[in-house]
N, C-alpha and C positions, 0 to 999 in steps of 0.2 A: 452560731453560723456554721453551716455545714463545711467541712474541710474537703477541698478538692486536691489535696496533696497526693502524690503517688504513694502507693502502699507496697512495701517490700520491693521497691525499685521498679514497679510496673505501673503504667497509667491506670486510672479507674476505668472500669467497663460500664458504659451507659447504653442500655438497650433503647434503640430508636422506635418510638411509637409502640413500646413493649419489646417485641422481637419480630419486626414486621416481615422478615424472611421466613419465619417459622409458624406464624398464625396471623389471622387478619388484624391489621394494624389498628392501634388505638382502641383495643378491646381488652376486657379483663382476661380473655383467653391468651392474648398476646403478652399481657403482663405476666401471666403464670408461666408462659414459655420462656420469658426472659429470666424469671426467677430460677427456673430449672437449669439454666446455663451458668448461674452463679454471678450475675451482674451485681455491680455496686450501686448503681442508680437505674431508675427507669424514666425515660423521657416520654412525654405525651403532650399533644397540642390542646389548647383550650380556646374555644370560640364562644362569643355571646350571641345568642339569638336575639331577634328584634324585640321580643317580649321580656328580655332579661335573663333567660335561662342560660346557664353555662354548661357546655357539652364538650366532650373529648372528641375533637374532629380537627382535621388539618385545614379544611376549607369549607365553603358553603356549597360546593358542588356535590349534589346528592348522588351522582354517578360514582364519584370517588368514595364518599362516605358509606354508601350502600354496597361497596365492593362490586360495582357494575350491575346492580340489580334494578336500578331505577334512575331515570334522568330528571333533572330539575335543580331548583335552588332551595336550600333549606332555611335561609335566613329568616323568613317570616312564618315558619312552621313551628308548632308546638312539639315538645319532646315526644309526647305520646303519638303524634301523627308521624314523626320521623321514624319512630320505632316499628311502625307497620312495615316499613321496608328495611329497616336497620335494627333488628331486634337486639343486637349486641351493643348498640350505642350506649356508652356510659355518660352519665352526668359528671360534672366535677366532683360532686359529693360522693358518687359511686366510686370514682377513682381514688379519692382521698381515703375513703373507708377501707378500700383494699389494702392500702399501706398500713393502716392501723391494725386491721384484723388478720391479714394474711402475710404481710411483708414487713414486720416490725423492725428489721435490721437493714432494710433497703432504703436508699436515698431516693428523693422525689425530684424530678427535673420537669418543671412546667415550662412549655414553650408557649408564651402568651401571644396569640394571634390577634386578639381584639384589644386595641390600646385602651379603650374605654372601660375595660373590665378590670383594671389594675386594683382598684379598691375592693371590689367583690372577691377577687382571688386572695388578696391579703386577709380579708375577714374569714374566708373559708379555711385558709391554712391555720389561722388561730383557732377557729372552731374545732378543728380536728387535732390541735396540738402539734402541727407539723412544721412550724416555721424553722426550727433549728435543723431540720432534716432536708431542707428544700433549696434547690437552685431554681430561680425564675429567669429564663432568658427571653429576649425579644429583640426584634429589629427596631421597635418603637422606643426611641430615646425618651420622649415625654412620659411614656407609661413607666419606664425604669426610674425616672426622676421622681414620679409620684410615689412609687413603691419605696424608694429610698427614704422619702419623707415620712411615709406611713409606718414603715417597718425597718428601722436602722440595722437590725441584726439579721435581716434576710439577705442571703447571698444572691446577687444579681449578675447576670451575664449579658453583655451586649453582643448580639449576633452580627456577623459581617461576612460577605456582602448580602444585601437583600435582592433577590431575584423577583423584581416587581411584575415581570411578564410571565413568570412560571416557565421560562424556556427550558430549564433542566428537566421538566416533567413532560415536555412535548415530544411525541414520537418524531424522529427524524431530525430534531434540532440539537440533540446532545452533542454532536461533533463541534458545535460552535462554542460550547461552554468552556472547554479546556483552554483553547487559545486566549479567550478573553480573560479567564482567571489567571493565566500565567502572566499576562500583561499587568494585571492588577497586583499580582504578587510582589512585583519590584517596588510598588508604592506602599504596601501594607505596613512595613516596619515604621514608616514615617507617619502613618495614620493612627497608630496605637494610642498615643497620648491624647489625641483629639477624640477618638471614640470613647475612651474611658472617662474623660473629663466631661464631655457632653451628656453622657448617660448616667453618670455617677455609679457605674457598675464596678463590681469587685471581681469580675472574671471576664475573660475574652473568649468568645465562642466563634471560631473561624471555620470556614469551609476548608477542608483538609488541604486543597491545593494552595491555600494561602498560609498554611501553618509552617512557615519556613523557620530555620534556626534564628534568623535576624528578628522576625516578628515576635517569636517566643522569648528570645532574650530581652527584647525591649519591654515586654509585659513583665517578665520576671524581675527586671530592675525595679519596677514599681511594686513588687510583691504581689502581682496578680497572676493567678493560674490561667492556663490556656486549655480550652476544650476544642477538639477537632471534630467536625461533622462532615458528612456521614460516610464512614469508612467501611467498605465491604470487600475490598481487594487486599489480600495478604501483603502485597508489595507496598500499597499505600499505607497499611498499618505499620509495617516495619519502618517506613520512611518517617512517619510522623512521630513514632516512638523515638527514633534516633535523633530527631530534631529537638526533642525535649518536651513534648506535650504532656500535660498532667492528666488528661482524661480523653477518652475516645468514644464518640457515639457511632453505633453500628446497628444495621438491621439484623445481623447475624452474629450474636456474641460468641458463638462457638469458634470464630476465627482466631480468637485470642489463644485458645488451646492449641490450635494447629500451627500458629505462626510464632508466638512468643515463647521463649524458654525461661523467662524470669518471672 
């Protein structure tokens, strides 16, 4: 099982969708940009298309996946059809092969978006020999429980909270996210045990606004590491590091160099 312990006193550096601030997200180019900054793990999203193909994408919104080149929904499309507009779209196999061939020392962080793909993801990790190097995180508790049964040695992270409406990505609505998360933050330490027991996860993956000293201490009492997402402001990075997080997900891994001295 992959260790998420701090290294030399600093939290692990996890590139978000590769290094989304430096190259098109969820592409091999973004993975390579993350490697160049010295990340410890690379995070990427996995979706299952209607015909069963697993692709590296955050949502079924073709406008998002094509980096604003085309509108539509890719759920019912073939990979070959999607690649007409998104030539850099990797399949899950493409992504895992990258870690074998180009990044043999880098950890894998799969963010599972399609709950029904749990068994297929587990099989793919075994096929590439990557189970011991991988963290699989998800908001889907049932999917995590399925993975716990299929692969007891696979590190699993329960993500919290789930933004079901995608408010944080909608232009003009971001100002409402902060106050809501601050209110939820007071409850998060009390929810830690419930989240971990319901999901059978062995890591807690929190929005950085909820990564308080109390929540982190509660997880650490259970021997569970805490990952904070997605941190791009140096002030937020210093705050979560001081609070005791074990790993930080960021779009721009270079902020570690400019912010942290350890």
